[in-house]
N, C-alpha and C positions, 0 to 999 in steps of 0.2 A: 741209557738215561734220557737221551734226546727223544726217543720214541715215547717214553712215559710223559715227558713234559709236553709233547705235542698233543697228547690226549686231553690236557686240561688247560692249555693256554688259549685265550681268545685274543685275536688281533683287533685292537681298538681303533676303529676308523682306518683300517688298512695299516700303513706304516708311517705314522706322522713324524716319527723320529728322522725319517729320510725323505719322504715324499709328501706333497700336499694331502691333508687329511681327506678321506672319502674319495680320493682320486682313483681312477682305474690303474694308474701306474703303481700306486701304493698297494692296492688290492692284489694286483698280479704279483708284486714283489713278495708279499707275505705268503701267498699261495705257492710260489716257486720255492720258498724257504721251508715249506712243510706245514703251513697252518691248516688246522682242521676246523677251526671256528673263526669267522670273520664278522665283526659288528660294523654296521654302517648306519648313519643317521639319514633321516628323510624329511625334507621339506617339500612343499607343493607350490608349483609355479602359478601365476595368475590365471593361466588357461587350463589348470587342473592336471598338470603332469608331475608326478612324483620324481624328485631328483635326489641324488646322494649328496647331502649338504647338512651341516650342523646348525649354523646360526641363521636367524632370519635376516640380520643385517649383513651386508656384503663386504663391508670395509676390511675386516680382519683377514679374510682369505682371498679376496680379489683385488683389494686396493681401491675399490669403487664405492661411492656412497649409494645408499638405497636399500630397499628391502627386497629380498628374494621373492616373497609372495606377491609383490606388486609388478613383477616382470613376467612376460610370457617366455615359454621355453626357448623360442628362437633368439630372444634377447639374451637369455642366460648363456646360450651356446656361444655367443660372441665374446664372452668374458674369458679372460685367462686367469687361472689360479696363481697366486703368489708361489713361485717355485716351479711353475710350468704345468701344462695340462689344462683340461676343460672340466666343467661340471658335468658329470655323467648322469644319465637318467637312472632311475631305479632298475629298469629292465636291463640296462647295460651292466650295472654293478652285479646284479644277480646272475646274469649270463656268464660274466667272468668267473664268479665263484662256482657256478655249475659246471664249468669245464674241468674241475678237479673232483673226481668221484670221492664220495665220503666226506665232503665238506659241507658244513652247515652255515647258513647266513642268519645272523641276528639283525632284524630290520626294525630300527627304533623311529617311530613317528614322533616328531617334536611337537610340543604344545603350541608353538606359534602358528603352525598350520591348522591345528585343531581349532584355535580361536578364529582364524581367518576364514575357514571354510565351514565351520561347524563340525562337531564330533563325528556324526554319522557319515557325512559326505567325505571327510578326510580319511576316515578309516576305510571306507569302501574303495576309494581310489588306490590306497596302498594294498588292500587285500586282493583287489583284482589282479595286481601284478604278482603277488605272492602265490595266488592260486594257479597262475600260469607258469610258475618257476619249474625248472628241471633239477632243482636241488632242494634239500630240506630247508625250510625257512621258519623262523620263529618271529612272530610279531611282538615287538616290545613297545612299552610306553610307560612314562611316569603317571599317565592318566589311567586310573584303574577302570573307569567306565569305558574307555577306548578299548581296553583289552577284552572286556565283556562283549563289545560289539564285534570285535575281530573274531572271537570264537563263534558268535552267532552268524557271522558272514562265511563260515566254513573253513577258517584257518585251523589247521590241525594242532599247532602248538603256539602257546602264548607265554609271554613273560612280563612280569610287573617289576618296574624299577622303583625301589623304595627310597623315600627321602630320609628315613630313619627307621630303626627297629623299635617299635613301641607295642604295648599291649593292644591298642586299637588296630594297629597295622597287622598284628598277628591274627586277630579275629577276622579282619578283612581278607587276609590271605587264606585262612581256612575256608571262608565262604567262596572265594574266587577259585581256589585250587588250580593255580597256574602251573605250567610245566617248569618255569624258572622264576626265581626271585633274584633280582640284582640289587646290590647295595654297595656304596663306596666304602673304601677302606677306612676313611675318616669318620664314617657314621655307622660302622658295623657293630659298635658296642664293645670294643675291646675284647675281653676274654669271655664275655657272655656266650653261652652255647647257642648255636644256630637252631632255629625252630625246626622240628621234624615235621614232615608232611610229604605229599606226593610230588613235591618240586625238587629241583636241583638248585643249589646256591651258587651264585657267581659274584665275586668281589672285584670291583674295578678301582682304578687309581693306584695300582701296584707297580712299583718300579723295578724291583730286582727279583731274581729267581729265589733267593733265600726268603724274601718276604712272601712270595707266592707259596713256597713250601710251608711256611709258618701258618698262613691262612688255611692251607689244605689240612694241616695237622689239627686245626681247630674245628674243622667240619665243612669248609667250603669245598665245592665240587670243581668249580671253574674259576680261573683267574684272568682278568682282562688287563692287557698291557699295551703300551705304545710301541715297544721295541721287541716284538715277538722273535724276529730273526736273531737279534742279539742275545736274547735269553736262551734260545735253542742252541746257539753257539756256545754259550757258557755251560749249558748242560752237557754238550758233547765233550767239552774240555774237562769235565768233571769238577768244575769250580762251584 
């Protein structure tokens, strides 16, 4: 059963249930536990270096005031994450994932960096690292136009993160034809069927294995969780 669960669970920001989110420590820990899919968030430093980080504001995860996009990489490297460790570059995060054959990285560019650097520049900075990766990578964003630019930049697989499922979003998805559609469990629309198309559905914001299996029974392909090792252990125990 654990083998089956490993095929459809995504580790959300590494292992935030045990390690600082997006940290190398958390990424390595879920990979050691058997993760096949790892999602990381990306912001861009003032000198144009993509790093694995979720917020633009630093306070929540470093304890320091200020905006990540206003600091150079060398300044960011001097900060310690709450719980230990440093802010990794996108290259470091992808390299860690690439050390485990058969593992895919979902790389989500955050909109703060798109606003700070402009959509085209921000996308290109991230896509440059993805094109150099030694593991399969999927470019993700809430910003639909950013995913279009990523595809134009030569990224093989893209994913669009939906704010909600609506008729308008369905039409946009049909036009975009992404490889993945992501939606939160809270906005996935209850029992409404998932749209069919060339994409795979991923539901995030799921806490338990039973919830994940329920979403799978409704048509979701992948389930994103904060405690992937814990859920794999539950699967192994047959719970």
